[in-house]
N, C-alpha and C positions, 0 to 999 in steps of 0.2 A: 921736680926744682929743687931743691934742698937748699939754695940758699933763701929761702921766703920763712924767715922767723917769726912763729907767734906768739906776740907779746900779750892778749890778753883776748878774753870771749868769754861776755855779757851772754847772760843765758836764764831763762824765767824759766817759770813752775807754779804749782797752786798746792799747797802742803797742805792747806785744810780750807774748809767755807768760812770759815771767821779765825782771828787767833786774839786770844787774850795777853797780850805784848806787856804786859806790865806779869805776868806770870810767866811769858816766855823768859823773860826777861830774868827773872830770878831760879830755872831751868838752865841760863844759858850762862855759864859762867865768864867774865868777861865783857857778857854783852855791851852794847852804848844803846840806850834808850830814851832819849830825850825832848819828847812830843813838842818840846816849846820850841827846836831847834830845828827838826824833821819829823816827820809823820811817822817812819819807820825805826826798824830797832837793829842797827850794824852786828851781828856776830862773825869776826874775822876767825881764821882757821890757820894760826901763826905755820905751823909743821907742811902745809899746802901752800900759803902764802896766798891764800882767796880769801873771800867775804863773802857773807848774805846779807840781804837786806829786807826785811821779814817785815808784812805790813800787815792789819786789823783784817784784812780781804781776806786772808788768808795766803795771798800770793806772795812770791819772792823772787827775788833778782841770784845769781851767782855773780861775783866778776875776781878778777886777777886768775884766770884759770890760763893755764898754754896748750892744752889740750883736754880734748870733750873726757874721757876716763879721769881726770881732774875736777872737774865739773859733776861729774855722777857723783863723787867720792866723794866732796863737798855736801853735797845735797843730801845724802847718805846721811853723813854724817853728822850733820841735823834732824832730819827725820830724828834716826835714832836716839839721840838726846833726848829730843823732847818727847818721843813715845818713853823712855825710859823717866822721865820725869811728871810720866803718868798724866801731859796731856791728853784731854780726849780729841779722838773723830784726825788723827793725826792721818795722811793721807801717807799708806807705805811703797806705792809706785806710780809717782806722779810721772806725766807727763813733762818733757825735758825741754824747749824749746829753744835753739839758738839765735839769739836777737842780732850779734853783728859781732865779727869777730874782727880784730887788728893786727894788720903784720905789717914787719918791714922786711924789706926788700935794696939789694946794693947794687946797683948798673952797674957800677966799678971802672966808673969815669965820669967826669965833671959835667953838668949841663949849665947850656945856655937857657936858660930860666925866658928872656923875653924873645929870642928864633922860635924858644917852646910853643910860646902864649903867640903868637902870630901866625903861627905856622899850623897849628891845631883849631885856631876858629874862636870867634867869643862865644859860641848854643855851650861849649863843652870844659870851657879854662876860666877861670877867677885868679886874675894874677896882680895883687898890687903888694910889690912889694917894702911901701911905707908902713903900710899894715901890717903883712905876714910877710915872712923869708920866702915862701913857699908856694908855689903852684897846686893848683887844683884841679885837678882831672877828671871830671866825672865819664866812668864808663858805662855803656849803657846795655850791652850784654857780656859780660854778670853786669848786675846794674851795682857795681863799686866807684868807691870816688881814691882817686889818687892823689898824694902830696906829696909831689918833686919837690926837691930841694937841689943849688946847685952841686952838693957835695958828688951828686951820682945817688942818694937813697931817697926810699921809695916809700912813703907809710899809705897803706891800702885799708881802707875800713868801708864798713857798712858790707863787709861780706856777710853771708848765711856759712857758706861752707867754706874749706881750704880748698875746693876744686874751682871757688869762684874769685880766690884769691889769685890763685896761679892762672885763670883763662883770664885776669883783668891782667897782670903780670906781661901775658904774652901779647894780650890786644895791642897794652902801653908800645909793648918794645917794639913788637911789627911797628906801627905808625911812626913812631918816630924812626926808626929805619929807612922806611916807605919817602920818612921826607928827609933822608938826610941826616937828622941832627945825633944819631946812633949808630954805631960802626961795630 
């Protein structure tokens, strides 16, 4: 299913048991640390178009990646810079957990969101066009959320794997075809 476009992967890891964010801010050139505004440190890696959020607890989140290699590369870059700066006890090979993958898919046809809302039922659908122009559809297996727009574009969120996105899109297409709302 090559039409699915990964837009963002959010992953978490633990870089250390604790981090002195003032020291980290000095070690990572260009890091943004304003504890009055946000409790974490933000470090952007321009070449990869990713960012790391680092917290005093030693936990960190990587965001902005479009594939798992970019997640791993971003985390490795930060670890290497922290090690070179002499920060103690930085975990060399931390476990990385994908928290959320956001992807876009185009059904290549306009959708009647009112008909979809009525047909798919209130249990798994939220549609309030006065509040938000998209229809929110919750797929149970895999547990993902689809935002459907009248243009036929679909945003999938909540996935932990690319396979979850692909299965979610297939489930959505099957349900819409069964209901006669997609040809």
